[in-house]
Each structure stands twice: as structure tokens, then as C-alpha cells.
C-alpha positions in Angstrom: -26.1 -4.9 -19.6 -26.4 -1.1 -19.5 -25.1 1.0 -16.6 -23.8 -0.7 -13.5 -24.0 1.1 -10.2 -21.5 0.3 -7.5 -20.7 1.7 -4.0 -17.1 2.2 -2.7 -16.8 2.4 1.1 -13.3 3.5 2.2 -12.6 4.7 5.7 -11.9 3.8 9.3 -8.9 3.9 11.6 -5.1 3.0 11.7 -4.6 2.9 7.9 -3.8 5.2 4.9 -7.3 5.4 3.2 -6.4 8.2 0.7 -4.2 6.1 -1.5 -6.4 3.0 -1.7 -9.4 5.2 -2.4 -7.6 6.8 -5.3 -6.3 3.6 -6.7 -9.7 1.8 -6.4 -11.5 4.7 -8.1 -8.9 4.7 -10.9 -9.4 0.9 -11.4 -13.3 1.4 -11.3 -12.9 4.2 -13.9 -11.5 1.7 -16.4 -15.0 0.5 -16.9 -17.2 3.0 -18.9 -20.4 1.2 -17.8 -19.7 1.6 -14.1 -20.9 4.6 -12.0 -19.7 4.7 -8.4 -21.0 6.3 -5.2 -18.3 6.9 -2.6 -18.7 7.0 1.3 -16.4 6.6 4.3 -18.9 4.4 6.2 -22.1 2.4 5.7 -24.7 4.9 6.7 -26.1 5.5 3.1 -28.4 2.5 3.4 -30.5 3.5 0.5 -27.5 4.2 -1.8 -25.9 0.8 -1.0 -29.2 -1.0 -1.4 -29.6 0.5 -4.9 -26.3 -0.7 -6.2 -25.3 -3.9 -8.1 -22.0 -4.3 -6.1 -20.1 -3.0 -3.1 -16.3 -2.6 -2.7 -14.9 -1.9 0.7 -11.5 -0.9 2.1 -12.1 -0.2 5.8 -10.6 -0.9 9.3 -12.2 -0.8 12.7 -15.4 0.6 11.0 -18.4 -0.5 13.0 -21.7 -0.4 11.1 -24.9 0.0 13.1 -27.4 -2.8 13.5 -29.5 -1.3 10.6 -26.4 -0.9 8.4 -25.4 -4.5 9.1 -28.8 -5.8 8.2 -28.8 -3.7 5.0 -25.5 -5.3 4.0 -26.6 -8.7 4.8 -29.9 -8.3 2.8 -27.9 -6.8 0.0 -25.8 -9.9 -0.4 -28.6 -12.3 0.4 -30.7 -10.9 -2.4 -27.9 -11.5 -5.0 -25.5 -8.6 -4.5 -21.7 -9.0 -4.8 -19.4 -7.6 -2.2 -15.7 -7.3 -2.9 -14.1 -6.8 0.5 -10.5 -5.8 1.0 -8.0 -6.0 3.9 -9.4 -4.6 7.2 -13.1 -4.8 6.3 -13.5 -7.7 8.8 -11.5 -6.0 11.6 -12.7 -4.4 14.8 -10.3 -3.6 17.7 -10.3 -2.9 21.3 -6.8 -1.6 22.3 -6.2 -2.6 25.9 -3.1 -2.7 28.1 -2.6 -6.4 27.5 -2.8 -6.1 23.8 -5.1 -5.6 20.8 -8.4 -7.5 21.3 -10.8 -8.5 18.5 -14.2 -8.4 20.1 -17.0 -10.6 18.7 -19.5 -7.8 18.8 -20.7 -7.9 15.1 -21.7 -11.5 14.5 -24.2 -10.9 11.7 -21.6 -8.6 9.9 -18.8 -11.2 10.2 -21.1 -14.0 9.1 -22.0 -12.0 6.0 -18.3 -11.4 5.2 -17.4 -15.0 6.1 -14.6 -14.2 8.5 -13.3 -12.0 11.3 -9.8 -10.7 11.7 -8.2 -11.8 15.0 -4.4 -11.0 14.8 -1.4 -10.7 12.5 2.3 -11.5 12.9 4.8 -8.7 12.4 4.4 -7.0 9.0 6.6 -8.1 6.1 6.5 -10.0 2.8 5.1 -13.4 2.6 4.4 -15.9 -0.3 1.0 -16.5 -1.9 -0.2 -19.2 -4.2 -3.4 -20.5 -5.8 -5.2 -23.4 -4.0 -8.1 -23.8 -6.4 -8.8 -23.7 -10.1 -10.9 -20.6 -10.8 -10.9 -17.8 -13.4 -10.1 -15.3 -10.6 -6.7 -16.8 -10.0 -5.9 -18.4 -13.4 -2.3 -17.9 -14.5 -1.2 -16.1 -11.3 1.1 -18.8 -9.9 3.2 -18.2 -6.8 4.0 -14.6 -5.9 5.1 -12.5 -2.9 3.3 -9.6 -1.2 4.8 -6.2 -0.9 6.8 -4.9 2.0 5.0 -4.1 5.3 2.1 -6.3 4.5 -0.1 -7.9 7.2 -0.8 -11.7 7.1 -4.4 -12.1 8.4 -5.2 -14.7 11.0 -9.0 -15.1 11.1 -12.0 -16.9 12.4 -14.2 -18.2 9.6 -18.0 -18.3 9.3 -20.1 -20.4 7.0 -18.8 -21.7 3.7 -15.4 -20.3 2.7 -13.9 -21.3 -0.6 -10.1 -20.4 -0.6 -8.7 -19.4 -4.0 -5.3 -18.1 -2.8 -3.4 -19.0 0.5 -0.2 -18.7 2.5 1.1 -20.7 5.4 1.9 -19.5 8.9 2.3 -20.8 12.4 3.9 -18.8 15.2 3.4 -15.7 17.3 1.4 -12.5 16.7 3.1 -10.1 19.2 0.9 -7.2 20.5 -2.4 -9.1 20.1 -4.4 -10.5 23.0 -4.7 -13.8 21.0 -1.0 -13.9 20.2 -0.2 -17.7 20.0 -0.8 -19.5 16.7 1.6 -22.5 17.0 0.0 -24.9 14.5 1.3 -24.1 11.0 -1.5 -24.2 8.5 -2.8 -22.6 5.3 -4.5 -19.3 5.7 -6.9 -18.0 2.9 -5.6 -14.8 1.2 -8.4 -14.7 -1.3 -11.7 -16.5 -0.8 -15.3 -16.7 -2.0 -18.1 -16.9 0.6 -21.6 -17.7 -0.7 -24.3 -15.9 1.3 -27.9 -16.3 0.2 -28.3 -15.6 -3.5 -25.1 -13.5 -3.5 -21.5 -13.8 -2.4 -18.5 -12.1 -0.9 -15.1 -12.0 -2.5 -12.5 -11.3 0.2 -8.9 -10.3 -0.4 -6.9 -9.9 2.9 -3.7 -8.2 1.7 -3.7 -4.5 1.1 -2.2 -3.0 4.2 -0.9 0.6 3.8 0.3 3.0 6.5 2.1 6.4 6.4 3.4 8.9 8.9 0.1 10.2 10.4 -2.1 7.2 9.9 -2.0 6.0 13.5 -4.0 9.0 14.5 -7.8 8.7 14.5 -9.1 10.0 11.2 -11.1 13.4 11.3 -14.6 12.6 12.5 -13.6 9.1 13.5 -13.6 7.5 16.9 -11.0 5.5 18.7 -12.5 2.5 20.5 -11.3 0.9 23.6 -10.2 2.3 27.0 -6.5 2.5 26.0 -7.0 3.6 22.4 -5.3 7.0 23.1 -2.0 5.4 24.1 -2.0 3.4 20.8 -2.0 6.6 18.7 1.3 7.9 17.4 1.8 11.5 16.4 4.2 10.2 13.8 4.4 6.6 12.8 8.1 5.6 12.5 8.0 3.8 9.1 6.3 3.6 5.8 4.4 0.3 5.2 3.4 0.3 1.5 1.8 -3.2 1.5 1.0 -4.8 -1.9 -0.5 -1.9 -3.8 2.4 -1.7 -6.3 2.8 -5.5 -6.7 1.6 -6.5 -10.2 -0.2 -9.7 -9.1 -2.1 -7.7 -6.4 -3.2 -5.0 -8.9 -4.3 -7.8 -11.2 -6.4 -9.3 -8.4 -8.0 -5.9 -7.8 -8.9 -5.6 -11.5 -10.3 -9.1 -11.5 -12.2 -8.5 -8.3 -13.9 -5.5 -9.8 -14.8 -7.5 -12.9 -16.2 -10.2 -10.5 -18.2 -7.6 -8.7 -19.7 -6.3 -12.1 -20.7 -9.9 -12.9 -18.0 -10.7 -15.6 -16.9 -13.7 -13.5 -19.0 -16.5 -12.1 -20.5 -15.8 -8.7 -18.7 -18.8 -7.2 
């Protein structure tokens, strides 16, 4: 196949991006045929368009209209996008709670979902809900401590591969009530044009200073300043050391390269 070019976007607000960036680059470096460009946002339109695949670990990162259209065309023309955790999350932090504004419809339609809320962080069980090489042999497992269970709106065709169950409250969010217990996709495939998105929702990670806006970043929402903590009181490691999660990252990268079927 020759050289395979990929693009890693890792950046945004309210999370530890340093550790996921390092781990993802280590996993990408296991493939001698892969060369990777790295950015903290989507502004390198030409670089992204020239790659075979994109991997993203972001949160509250808001691409411009031109950047959204570039991402949509990238997938529509056959590109593969491996999206992690907060890629589908944008926030407005207001006095009545955290809002998830529907301001990027084309972006969320490309991803297949938009984050709306999550219950308090913690461990939760995960299991396969489809037969697919991406989840073969994984069985039932549990996320790491301090993980976020994503409650989302979905757009277009979404094919869940892993799921969990939840019904209850998501304190702190404007849309806090989710009383009907149901399965929520944890890993899904979303066909879009000639390409597809593979979305893996776990992967939260937060350390002492990660609730401060990143250097050069921007806090959105009129009350954003009051939601920043000079020191966050606890470490939330998420699932980055859970063997099944790391295996999913490896398989996701192989999918992005084209070693697994598109769908």
C-alpha cells in the first residue's frame, strides 16, 4: 500500500490533552507505514484534505464553516475518521447548567452524534452489541475510574458495536433528566458518503490544571469563567490504562488505515 498519511487533532478545553496526544502518537508509531501530521485544531485544511485518515481527541473545539465543510468532504470522498471522546462536544456554561448548543449541525451530522450530557464520572460496564472484527473477542469489560458515560443525540445511520445502559440524572447539565433506561452506543460506525466515522466515546482524562482554558484557547459562554478551577480537586484517569480500551485504540487505528472493513 505504500506510505499512509494521517492527521491527529488533539486540543480544546476542560481535559488533559497532553497524555492522550502522547499515547495516540505512540500507538500510531507502531505502524512503520504511517506518517502523521499533528495539530491542535482543524485549521490546516490542506493538510487534513491530503491525508488518508484523521484521528481526533478534542473537546469544545469549534471548527469554522470552512473547516467543517473540509471535514465533511474528506469523509464523503472516502476518508476514514476515528473520533474519540469529546470530539462531538461543544458547551455553553451558563448559571443554570452546562448547555450543548446545536450550532454545528453539519459537523455533528458528519460525526453521527452530538454530546448532550453525562452522569457523574465513574466506572461503567461495556459489552459488544454486534458481530464485527473491531470488537471480536472483547466480551464484557469495565471502563476506568473517572470515566464519562456519553448521552448523545444521533444523526443519520449509526451502527453500534459496543454499548452500555443508563437511565437517570446528569447533574450540572441543562438537559439533566434521562429517566428511560436504554442502551447507549460506546463504539459505533457512521457511514457518510463514500467514507465513514468510527466513534469511541470513552477516553475522559482530567488532571489538576485541566479546568483552566488551554493556552491560546477560548472559554465559550457568558459564565465560562466561573466554571474554571485553578486546581481541579481530583484526578480522573478515565480508561487509558484499561487493556480493552487500549486494544480498541489499536484496532481503531488499524481501521483508519484500511486494515478493517469500512463498515
